[in-house]
LOROTOR-931886 format. One record per residue: z, x negated, y negated of N, C-alpha, C in turn. Coordinates in steps of 0.02 Angstrom, whole numbers, plus 50000, padded with zeros to 5 digits. Layout:
<rs>
ZXYZXYZXY
...
</rs>
This chain:
<rs>
495675142550854495645136350859494565139650864
494255133650839493545136550849493235134150922
492755136650920492375134350953491775130250970
491545123451031491305120250996490795124050975
490285126050991489655127650959489775129450903
490175131150853490575132850796491115126550744
491285122250801491125118150753490605110450749
490145112650803489505107150796489035113150715
489055118150700488845119550650489125120550612
489645117750604490325118750538489935108750516
490065105150573489845096650547489265095850538
488755102750566488265099350528488245101050438
488215106350440488435107650360488525100550322
489175097750327489375091950302488345085450303
488025086450390487735082650382487215084050348
486935089950350486215092450310486225089650219
486865092950196487105093050158486825085450119
487535082750154487445073650123486615071350135
486315070850182485525068150200485165071350141
485085078250114484725081950095484885082250027
485465079149991485505076149925485615070849925
485635063149963485695058049938484655056849954
484325064149994483565059949996483335065049922
483735066649908483445069749822483575065349764
484405062749789484195055449734483845052249741
483485049449783483285041649814483765039849812
484465037249815484935035349836485525037349847
486025032149909486375035949908486765029949985
487135035250048487515031950078487395038750148
487045039950182486885045050207487475045050281
487325035850295487695037150377488425041050395
488785036750356489675039550373489685045750360
489405050750323489565056950325489445061250389
488545056150388488585061950449488715058850501
489155053050512489765050450589490025053350589
490445054050524491475053650537491315063550491
490715068350517490425072750484491155076550555
491395075750629491645079550665492525080050649
492465071650626493125069250624493345075650551
493165073650506493435078350455493255084750451
492715085850496492895093950511493345097850547
493745092550595494385094450635494885094650575
495045088050526495315089150519495375093950421
495085095550418494865099550342495015108850375
494925109350441494875115550479495595117250509
495845111850524496315113750584496965111550563
497175106350519497795101850500497815101050433
497345100050373497325096550320497755103150286
498435102050238498765108750213498095106950104
497945111950093497645110450069497375117050030
497455117449975497195124449929496925124949860
496065126649891495375125649837495995128949790
496205133849766496305139049698496805136849680
497255132249699497765127949706497815122449679
497345117649652497295110649683497645108149682
497905107449634498675103449598499505102749626
499295109049674499775111049723500375103849739
501015104149721501285095349729501195093349803
501505100349844501335096449907500895098549952
500365097949934499645095649983499605091650019
499265093050087499205083750094498595081350060
498535076350077498045070650004497685067950084
497035069750052496515064550092496035061950061
496135053150037495775049450028495125045750073
494565046450055494035042650073494215035750071
494595030550088494305025850067493665021750071
493215024450114492665021050121492195025450056
492345023049991492025030249963490935028249956
491035025850004490055023949987489985032350026
490075034650062490035039050094490355046550055
490465046149983490505052649916490135056449973
489525054349988489555063649991489745067950064
489875065550077490605069850137491305071650083
491815067050038491885073550011491835077449963
491195076249911490955081849900490765088349964
490235087149994490385091550045490895094650058
491125092650093491925096150113492355101450050
492265099449991492535101549922492005105049909
491595108349909491025113849884490885119349947
491095116050033491075121150064491715123750070
492405120650039493105124050078493205129050023
492705126049962492835134749928493275132149833
493255122949818493215121549737492925127649703
493325126349642493045131949594492595126949547
492545120849560492465114549499491885109849547
491565113749572490795110949629490495117149669
490035116449618489345118549639488615117549699
488555122749732487805119349748487425112949694
487505116849656486605112549617487255105149569
487885105449580488315099149582488145091549616
487835094249683487605091349745486855091149765
486515095949696485965092649706485615089249649
486295086549591486505083949535486585077449572
486755075149638487425069849686486885062849646
487435059349581487215051649563486825050949526
486695056849492486075059649414486715057149354
486615056149296486955054549238487425062249214
487875059749190488355065049182488605071149251
488075068049322488625075649340489405070149367
489675080049408490375074949434490065072449513
489655072849539489635069949604489165063749599
489775058449555489305051749557489245047549653
489185041449634488895036349679489655034249727
489985032749710490685034349754491395041449698
491855040949735492245048549721492615044649649
492525049149608492995048649518493495053749523
493805048049540494685056649503494725057949422
494685065449429494625065149366494055069349368
493575068449405492845070449417493085080149453
493065080149463493165086049521493955086149543
494275090749562494955091749552495165091749642
494855092049699494895090049763494845080849755
494585076649727494525071449735495515067349721
495695062249759496395062749736496265055649700
495735049049713495765042649693495135041449646
494915037249636494345034349630494405030149684
493795029049724493615023249781492975023049774
492705016849797492175011049794492345004849817
492535000149784492854993649793493364993949866
493254992649916493414993550016494184991950010
494464993150036495144994350056495514999149999
495195000949949495755002049894495995007949879
495785013149924495685021149937496605019249978
496655014950057497035014250096497535011650047
497455005750020498175002349996498225008049930
497855012449890498295017649877498625023149905
498435025249946498735030050000499285028050034
499315023850028500315019650061500515020750007
500395019949949500945022549882500615030149869
500155034649899500575038749909501225042949946
500975038450025501335039250059502165040950029
502175032249973502975029649968503285035649924
502985037449881502975042949852503105049249896
502755051949917503065057049960503705055349998
503875051050024504425049150040504975048650016
504705045949945505515044549877505555051049871
504935057249852505315062249802505535066449879
505315067549938505775069850001506525067549975
506685061649995507415061249993507815060849938
507255064549873507515063349801507795072649800
507205079749828506925084249825506985091649895
507395084849938507145087149989506685091050010
506395089750096506005093150111505625100950121
506005103350086505965110150044505525108750011
505415104149976504945105549908504305097849934
504445096149950504085088350007503905087150059
503465087750063503325086150151502635086950157
502305082250137501725082450170501355076950207
500945077850224500405069550240500015066750198
500035061050217499325058750174498695054150226
497985056250244497485056650265496935051750237
496885048650284496335042450245495775042250300
494935040250258494625039850304494405033450269
494425029350317494275020250309493525018250356
493445015050331492565011250383493065003850388
492414999450430492574993150445492584986850387
492234991650338492364986750281493034986550239
493604993950261493874993450229494504988750275
494444989350324494714985750350494494977350368
494294972350336493884968450336493954965750273
494354968550208494394968250132495144966550155
495204959850109496174957250119496824963250119
496334966550043496974971650030497194973450071
496784975250146497024981950212497374980150210
497774971250237498214967350272498774969550212
498854967350157499304966450103499554976650116
499194980150109499084986150124499724991050211
499484986750235499494990150311500264987450325
500194981350297501224976650328501394982250284
501364982250231501814985450197502114992950205
501664996550253501515004050251502315004050339
501924998050358502234995250456502804994750411
503064989550366503704988750397504114993050358
503834999350314504385005850266504475011350329
503795007650380503835012450430503855018450381
503175021150373503005030250342502325033350386
502765036250409502615041050465502195047350473
502055046350392501615051850365500895049650351
500725044050356500175039350336499935040150399
499255044150383498775045250472498165043850437
497695036750465496985031450452496855031150486
496035036350493495415038050538495175031650523
494925027550597494585020050569493675024450591
493335024750534492795028450566492545022050578
492555018550670492275014550689491455015350728
491185014350699490555012650716490315005350685
490795001250708490284995450718489634993450687
489644994650626488914993650563489254993050498
488834988750463489154987050408488224985850367
488064984950282487304983150276487074976950324
487524973050311486794967550360486824968850430
486924971450438486924975150522487694975450566
487504976650622488304975850655488744969950628
489494973650663489994971150612490104965050654
489934963850728489754955550768489694950350734
489174952850652488854943750638489484942950603
490054944550558490394945050545491204944950549
491564946450612491904951150646491994954250701
492504950850713492774949150798493714952050800
493914958450752494544955750738494514962250791
495224960250821495324967150892495854969550845
495604974450815495884978650754496664985050782
496564984750849497204989450857497544983750878
497494977350905497794974750914498274968550849
497784971150780498094970350724498834976350699
498194981650702499134984850664499604986050715
499554988150789499964985450837500464979550777
500214974450762500434969050766500994968750719
500834975050647501264976050581501634983450588
501654983750642502154991550660501824996650640
501244998150661500725005950693500665007450763
500575013450733500555019350815499785017350786
499655018450879498775015050863498625022450939
497935026750910497665030750975496775030950939
496635028851007495815029451012495515035751035
495135038151003494425042051044493965042451024
493565047151036493025050251017492725051450977
492625050650937492525051250843492105058050854
491575059850914491315066250892491655072650956
492135070950977492465074851022492875080450996
492915085850947493515087150935494285090150958
494105089451012494765090551065495255084651027
494745078851054494995072451058495425070751003
494985072750957495265071550866495885074050876
495925081950903496475083650866497025084850912
497115082950970497805079950995497845071550962
497455070250911497375062750914498045064450835
497785068650806497825071950728498905073850769
498965074950806499425078850816500115075950843
499605070150892500035063650931500355061350854
500045060850806499875055950741500475060550687
500645068550719501095069150661501705070750699
501925066650741502615066350754502725060950782
502485053650757502735048350766503165047150726
503255039650738504075037850687503585029950642
502935028750666502655026950609502065027450591
502005024850533501135026050547500435024650577
499925029750587499395029350638498795026150624
498765023550670497825021850660497625025550694
496935030150699496615034650738495995030250739
495725027750772494985023550789494825029450830
494285032250786493595037650804493175032150803
492895029550883492275026650905491725033950898
491405033050831490645036150823490005032850808
489535036650809488905036350774488565035050722
488625026750653488255029450621487715033250611
487575039750546487135042050537486905047350616
487465050050634487345055050700487155060050674
486185061650739485995067650737485085063150696
485195058050677484465054850658484235051750708
483605054450756483565051450830483485043150818
482945043250772482755035350762483115031250716
483465033050671483865027750665484665025950652
484845034550689485605030750729485705025550756
486465024750724486755019050766486605013650733
486075012250684485895003850654486085004750556
486014996350545486144998450450485515002150444
485045002350450484505005350386484855014350397
485285016250424485785023250386486105021950359
486445013850363487105013650335487035016150236
486605012950190486555012650116485835017150103
485185019650148484605022150106484365028150148
484185033150093483905039450106483735035950175
483725044050227483115043950282482745046050271
482495047750250481625051750230481565056050244
481005059650215480865065750251480665066250310
480505063150331480175062950422480765061650462
481195056450428481705057050490482215064350472
482225064950420482575074450408482275077850449
481975077650433481585083450500481665083250562
481775078350576481755074650645482575079250649
483055076050629483445078750647484025084850628
483395086550596483515095350573483265099550657
482645095250690482555097150756482995094750808
483475087650800483635086850832484465090850845
484575093850802485245098250793485315104250795
484595107450792484505113050796484625116350717
484505113950671484845115650605484175116450577
484055122350559483375127050526483415128050455
484075130450445484125129950359483805123950333
483415128150260483255121450192483625118850146
483295114250120483865108450088484455114150056
485165109450051485665113050010485655121150024
485435122450085485635131050104485935130250177
486495132750148486915134250209486975140450229
486795140850320486925147550327487695151350318
487325158550303487995160850292488625162850318
488455160550395488895160850452489435157050429
489075151150427489385143450424489865143050347
489595144550290489775142950243490495147950234
490465155550268491065159750260491825156250312
491265151950363491795147750403492205143750386
491785139850315492105135350286492695138050246
492245142550208492725145450162493335150550166
493315152550267493985154350265494515145950278
493905143050312494685136350309494695135650257
494665135050187494915135350122495255136050105
495275144650142496075148750114496665148150171
496445141750226496765142450279497705142150246
497875139150189498445135250184498755141050130
498335145250123498565149750052499265151350049
499375154450145500085157350115500645148550146
500505145650180500945138350155501195136650095
500635139150021500595137849995500975140949958
500995146849955501525154149923502265152749952
502375150050013502865147850042503195144349990
502745138950009503225133049937503615136049881
503255137549852503105142249768503605146649779
503915149349826504605154249844504925151749844
504905142549884505425138749892505815134549839
505215135349787505175131349709505565134949697
505335143349671505865143449641506535146149669
506475147249720507105147349747507865142549702
507695136249707507955131949701508305130449646
508745130149643509045128649580508965124549525
509215129949475508665129849409508795122249392
509155116849381509205110649367508635110249409
508795107549476508395106549533507805107349503
507495114749486506705114049497506495113749431
506945113049361506535109449315506405101749319
506555101049328506885093449357506175090549385
505975094949441505515094849470504875096549438
504575100749399504245105049342504105097549278
504645096549268504555090549234504305086649263
504515081849309504065075849354503525077249372
503215083449363502675082749409502135083649362
502235085149293501765088049242501895080649192
502515074149201502175068649198502425068649106
502865071149114503255074049033504045070349057
504125063648981504745062548994505505067048944
506015066248986506335068448957506325069848843
506705075748835506575075948745507035072148707
507575065948749507905062848729508095055348720
506885054248748506825047348778506825042648704
506385046148665506595041748554507085041848551
507325042748566508045043748518508875038548570
508835036348608508935034348684508535025948647
507855026348654507495019648635507835017648544
507865022148501507865020048445508665020948422
509005021048451509915018448493509875012148480
509285007748555509605006748558509224998448484
508665000348500508534995448435509034997148366
509655002648351510244998648299510554992148348
510644990848394510984989948430510844981448429
510074981148450509664977748434509794972548361
509834977648323509844971948238510574971348230
510944972948263511464972548248511934965548292
511324966448338511674957248381511314953948375
510424954048346509854951248354509944945048399
509824944548461509934943748531509474936848513
509264930348537508774925848562508814927048644
508414927048688508354930648731507474928548752
507374926848817506664928648826506294935448850
505504936648820505684944048838505454943548929
505614942848958505744943649017506434948149041
507034946748987507504945148985507684951348932
507364951948893507244958048834507054961948887
506784962848934505974967148971506924971249022
507434964949036507504968649084508074973049045
508354972349020508804974848951508484982748925
507974982448902507794987048898507424993548960
507364986049016507414996349065508094995249104
508624992349082509124994949105509465001549079
509195002048995509355010448974508635013848988
508115013348980507845018749010507735019949094
507895016549139508165017649240508725022649215
509275020849173509905025049152509525034449149
509065032349104508715038949096508435042849125
507815039449138507295040749191507545038649260
507475044849287507525043949353506775044949381
506255044749370505595046349401505185038649414
505615033249366505525026549366505435024149416
505215020549459505235018449533504785005649525
505265003949525505094996849486505114994349577
504974987849548504494984449608504184975649585
504564972949646504084966849619503904963449684
503294957549673502884953949714503234946249747
504064948749763504224943549762504384937149719
504554940949654504814937049608505494942249573
505764944549594506264948549567507014946149510
506994938249540507314935749513506844933049441
506254930449459505844928649369505464933449371
505654940049347505184944649330505734948749293
506314948349331506604953549280506724960949301
506484960749352506464968649354506794975349385
507224969849418507894973749455508514976249420
508774983149400509244985549349509844987549403
510334987349360510574991249380510714998549432
510685002749402510295007149443509835005549526
509735001549510509095000149582509394997649636
509544997049658509615004049757508914999049779
508734993649837507974991749839508044998749909
507185001349917507435007549975507165000650039
507265002350094507254999750126506925004150194
506745003750272506315009450293506755013550323
507165014350306507765017950330507895021050309
508235019250244508425023350153508085024550089
507625030550106507365028850027507805033149958
508395031549951508805035449914508615030549860
508515022849881508305015349825507805018749770
507745014849725507215017149667506885008549640
506825003149690506774999749696506124995249750
505574995049730505344990449800504994982349803
505504981749892505474971249880504414973749916
504064972649903503404973449871502914967249909
503494961349912503284955049962502794950649937
502284946849947502144941449950501484945049939
501204953049890500484953049892500654958849798
500044954449787500244955949725499854960349720
498994962149773498634967549746498594973849793
499144971449861499304978349878499784982249834
500164979049790500764981049754500274987349709
499954981349683499634985049598499024990549643
499084990049695498534997349715499195004449711
499575000049775499975004549815500495008849727
500315004149688500735007449624500315011149584
499675012549615498945017049572499195021449618
499205023449680499475029349722500085032149706
500675028749683501255031149686501025035549618
500775033749549500685038249489500105044249496
499785042749547499365048249568499595057749621
499935053649645500185056249676500555059549642
501045058149576501435063449530502245061149570
502455064549509503465063349492503565058549497
503355049549500503695045049500503105040849430
503215038949398502845030849359503175024649373
502835021049419502925016249440502505009549415
503295002349402503104995949369503134992849443
502744986549395502754979949474503044975149435
503224970349446503204963249461502794957349468
502924952949406502414948349427502304939649388
501914934049377501884930949350501054932649334
500974931049247500224932949218499474928549223
499884923149265499214921649321499074926549387
499794927549402499354930649443499164938649446
499044937849397498674948149368497804945349390
497654940249396497094937649440497084943349504
497724942049535497634944849619497424952149606
497974955749566497994961749540497224964849502
496804962449487496514963049419495954970249466
496034967949521495344976849558495914986749537
496124981749552496684987149566497154988249492
497204984449445497504987449362496644990249335
495714986249367495404991049338495434996549353
495364998749421495335009249437495905008749415
496665008149392497075010849338496945013449285
496465007349277495965011649171495425014749195
495265011349232494425017549241494595026049259
495345026249318495645031749319496265036649256
496445031549209496675036849161497565037149182
497755030049240498535034849267498885028749212
499635032749243500255023849191500375024149280
500505018949241500635010449275500715007649246
501465003549264501444997849187501994993949254
501504984949221501424979949252501714975449211
502344973149262502584968049192502554960349239
502074956949182501854950749200502364947449161
502464940149211503054936149149502754932349157
502984925749128502764918349133502184919549076
502014919549029501354919248992501324917148991
501264906548952500774906348947501324898648984
500814893548910500964885348951501834885648932
502164889948918502924889548907503394890148981
502744889249004503204892049092503064883449089
502974878349072503144871449095502864869149156
503524867049195503414860349233502944866349289
502864870249299502484869949367501824870149341
501754869249292500794865549272500304869949276
499854867349281499184871949252499094875749307
499374877249344499134881549430499494888349411
500074887949340500614891049353500544895249283
499994889849230499954893849163499354897449137
499304903549123499094907249120498484903349043
497814903449042497504904148998496974907648953
496884908648998496254915649004496784923249018
497124923149036497294928049062497274933749014
497554935048935497574939748904496994939948869
496654935548878495694939648832495374942548898
495594941848944495054942849021495324951049015
496234951449006496364957649005496394961948970
496234959248891496194962748836495424965248853
494824962948870494394964148901493964971848959
494724974048965494604980249007494614986048982
494244990948965494304998948947494925000148973
495415003148914495615009248931496265006148960
496404999448966497184994148987497194993648935
498244995548890498394991548849498764985448872
498744980548824498924976048850499574972448793
500344976748819500604972048761500974963448767
500914961448714501454954748711501934955448661
502544957148644503094955348613503244949848592
503724951248534503734942748520504514941948508
505064946548508505774947948535505944955848562
506584955248545506794960848587506684966348571
506594969148488506474973048463505734975148474
505254971148464504574973248482504564974948563
504784972448618504784971648707505004981248700
505544981848657505824989748666505404992248657
505044990848619504564995348555503984995448623
503744991848652502954990648696503314997048747
503984995448776503954997448840504085006548800
504205008048777504235014148733503595019648735
502895013848716502515014848694502295014748767
502355013448822501955009748868502095018348930
502895019748931503055024448965502845031048923
502685033048858502255038348849501835038648846
501345034048873500755032448897500675037848950
500225043748961500075047049000499385043849034
498845043448982497945041349011498045033349014
498555029949029498185023749007498805018249042
498555014549103498985008549124499175004849041
499765001349096499964997549004500014987949061
500134985049046500424976849048500914974648989
501334972649017501644967348966501844958249010
501664957048939501474952048960502254946048902
502644942648965503094941748951503394937148957
503794929248933503944923248927504454924148928
504394914948978504894912749024505634910948962
505504907548942505674902948874505974909148806
506624906348800506884909348767506624911848701
506754916048643506364917748599506974920248530
506534915048483507144918848428506844924048382
507374929148363507044935648344506704935548270
506404940648281506004939248225505764945948196
505964950048215506394955548182506994958948178
507224957748130508054957748118508234962848090
507914968748053508054974748039508114978848052
508804981748085508284992348078507794993848059
507174996048097506665000648061506505005948121
506515011948091506375017148139505865017948148
505325015548127504635017748164504435012448206
504035013448246503695009648322503265005848287
503264999748257502914994348211502414994248279
502654993548345502264989548388501634995448396
501585001548368501285006148391500635004848351
500775003848305500075000548274499614994448271
500034990648351499424985948355499374979948341
499604978448264499644975148242500254978248164
500264973048122500924975848077501054970948031
501034971447953501534965947905502094965347939
502454957147964502974955647965503384951847922
502964949047893503174943347815502484948047783
502564948547699501844951947671501904949947615
501544946947598501474942647513500614947347496
500594951147439500134953847403499514949547393
499864941647352499314938547323499094932647367
499164932047485499374930547517498684926247522
498674916347507498154913247513497994911847618
498384913647663498554912047699498644919847736
498274921247780498714925647836498754922047894
499154922947942499474917648003499564924248054
498924924648103499124931148134499354927648202
499674931248261500134931348315500444935548356
500344933048410500694937048472501414934348497
501824938848540502324934948571502564930448567
502654923848582502934923048596502734913848523
502304913848488501954912748464502074914448371
502354918048385502414923648325503174920148278
503524916348305503774913148304503764907148240
503304904548292502914896648269502554898248187
502334906248187501784909348113502464909248067
503144910848104503714912948053503844904847990
503904900048048504044892548054503334892348001
502954891948003502564889947984502434890747909
502374900747904502414901747825502924900747816
503444900747803504034898747793504034888747768
503704886147763503404878947759502974880047720
502364884147725501904885547673502354890047587
502674893347622502944897947547503204892647507
503754889247532504134882347515503594879747470
503164878847471502434870947450502114876947400
502324883547401501974883947356501504891247365
501414888447455500604892547458500864898647509
500804905247454500984912247483500404913347535
500944915647603500804916147649501014922047705
500384928547711500814931547743500864928947829
501404935847864501184934047968501264942147962
500504939448006500654947348076500844946248129
501134950748161501264951648228500414956348281
500664954348315499854954348348499974959448417
500694962848431500894964248505500394969548537
499834973748520499364976548567498694973348543
498214972548537497594972048521497214977048525
497174982648584497084987648568497224993448536
497894994748500498174999448486497974994948410
497944991948418497474988748332497084992548298
496624990048359495934992548358495535000748358
496215003748361495995010248364496335013648319
496565009448235496975012348202496495016748148
496475017248089496085019648027495765013248016
495145014147988494915006747955495405004647897
495385009447868495845008347813496335005847807
496725004247875497235002447907497324997047925
496574994247947496394988747998496314982347925
495574987747883495414982147847496054978547780
496644984547788497404981047745497694976247792
497774976147847498124972347901497714965647892
496984966247899496894960147934496554955647823
496424960047798496774961447727496064953247713
496304948547630495604947047597496034939747602
496674937147657496724928247619496084923847641
496134919647595495204914547636495414910547636
496314910147692496204906747728496554911047787
496174910747870496444918047911496704912047988
497004912648005497334906848068497374911148120
497234910948177497854913548228497944909548268
498444912948302499224906148369499244911048407
499104909548469499054911148521499004904148582
499454904548649499234896648682499094901348716
498424901848700498104906248753497174902248735
496584905248746495964904648721495904908848671
495184906648628494984911148579494904916748588
494664918248635494204926048637494534931948633
494014933848585494524940748562494614938548482
494924933648477495554935048405494774934448325
494184933848393493654932948303493924937248247
493894943748299493734951348274494614953348198
494844949048200495584948748173495364942248118
495234936348138495004931448104494474928248044
493964931948105493084931648091493094922648114
492184924048104492234918848136492224910948117
492684911948067492544907548029493204902948022
493794907748060494674908348057494684903748091
495044899348096495704895848139495934897348182
495584893848216496284897748295496544890048312
497334891248335497684884648355498044888548429
497744884748494497844889248529497554884248602
497354883348660497284883048717496654883548698
496324877148731495534876748747495354874248818
495794871148834495864868048934496394873248962
496374870049025497004872449060497624869649036
498054869249057498664866749014499054861049088
499714859549092500044855349112500694855049142
500724848849191501374849849216501804845649143
502554849149116502834844949095503434849449047
503834848449035504324853448973503844859748944
504244863248946503764869848895503464867048826
504194864448805504344862548737503664856748712
503554851448768503214845748759502514849948750
502254852648808501764856548807501364860548747
501834863248713501904867748656501514859648599
501754854448603501994845948549500954844548576
501184845048648500674839448661499874846048657
499774849648663499114854748651499034856348571
499574854748533499594856048452499684863548415
500294867248470500194873248466500984873148426
500864870348336501444869848329501404872448268
502074871248244502024877048134501684870448111
501754863048154501714858148078500804857248107
500364860748136499764860348155499344865948108
499934870448118499854876948070499854875247986
500114872147989500324869347914499564867547888
499394859947935498984856947912498584858247910
498244863747963497584866347951497674870647919
498114874947880497994878847808497754872647759
498134870247749497804865047687497474862647687
497374859847751496514857147744496104859647757
496134867747741495584874047722495594874347658
495914875847612496314875647565496124871547531
495864862747549496014858447515495254858447477
</rs>
């Protein structure tokens, strides 16, 4: 047990590293690190199982700083506990160009950062996914290989954001009892007192969704420790409400919004040094304090080595599977399995909606990849995301592989990020493309982090039909294509769907979305082709070396392009068709390939039941676009395509007019 005096000095090391880094950068948030330093010190010195010398140890406890603006708390902890990839010089470079110590924690910059946080509530929701992954893998591999906690530090802002309700309700329902959230209850936001905008009884709120709740003085280390011990044996997730003083130790600014998001200033830092009895200069941690922290960083070495011994003693097949899964590698037979499926499709040429095609592919994939964890935001029958292998996970049985996320698109997307970040599982989740808007912040963060998450977005156009413009995505393809590092696939038939799934699952460093139809589509790839043509992003579906017209299309509009090409060719107008299942992959191809696919036809036409944005890269600013310029309408899908002029006849007429 650490004495109170020693605890205070260790906590003060966090406080002064944080305030000094913010001061040097002239930018940042010192208030949270100063106020939450006692909570963090207790957790990291007494309860967290982690190993700075082996930071990716699969059975480590996870710590998520959901209140990411307090990033200096985490950076200080990682430096003090001895992570090799962060130095005192990195702290001095806080918030500078190219620095590892960014303004908010960024996954991949330093090995102890479990997720990118900043948008409030995201970290809390990610942690729900991490806790789901831990419990699922414990069910599969046993507690000898997976038995750890997920700890979260969240602030008032995290709890105000709507995503937090989706996340905590799901966690309470699933009884994720190894999820422990510390609420930095300091009653302050940027504008001032929390009471300016909120009067929620957070304790009652968490209790209402089946959480265990504990209230403590966030500056009393013994009370904090007792709360953690009680939480660790709870049969529910736990909220520990830690009453803290924001900016603790700054005598003139603590407890006010003035310390939330601004440097303290030299005068106030000097006063804090005097108030807390800290005589060391800026960025100088006294040797005895640093030694104590480094010892805390070594505290779990024995636990980690014992885990490694258990892994080594596991049956060969189980051990190999565990290692493969955490390496993120797919089985060697994956590609050949997809290839066999493509051969079968070429024999049958099914006319199906691509949402049904996706289900057919998943039936094969889920039989081969036990690490795939599916789900849907209460749209399972519409998304076709549940296959025969996928029994539902329940609060009392995690042996299944399918999560009913409920009507919680944003919470689902963020939890999927957490599942992927945890390791050992590949998550996918279903929703309507129109509701990707509800997922967008989490999708963006998945792309920013570069993690393998797959979104199945069905009902991808006006082909939705009678549900009307509220359910008909118009701008969504363009807006999702605008997100860097996100692959958006829009397959035209079942063969393309299989190829797009193959690419999404093999892509370790990027999230993917599949935009899929409600309506049946005529197969456009009727012959077997060994190559994954979708990997090129765009490819010649119908070739013509002397083409006067080239028609580019994606998804459900490819069959319109094929029909139009047939009519034009019959009229003696040589016409090519280019299928464009993934714009992002096409833009990554060599210049000569892209130039060849775009070609030199005098008439270039793009067809997509969405807005034009993005298509000029293929057809040029003077190209013809057949698509949407407005919201949709309520009517049967076929009537809508005719009403909005997205037909083969419209393509032919536009081509002939331009050629005349």
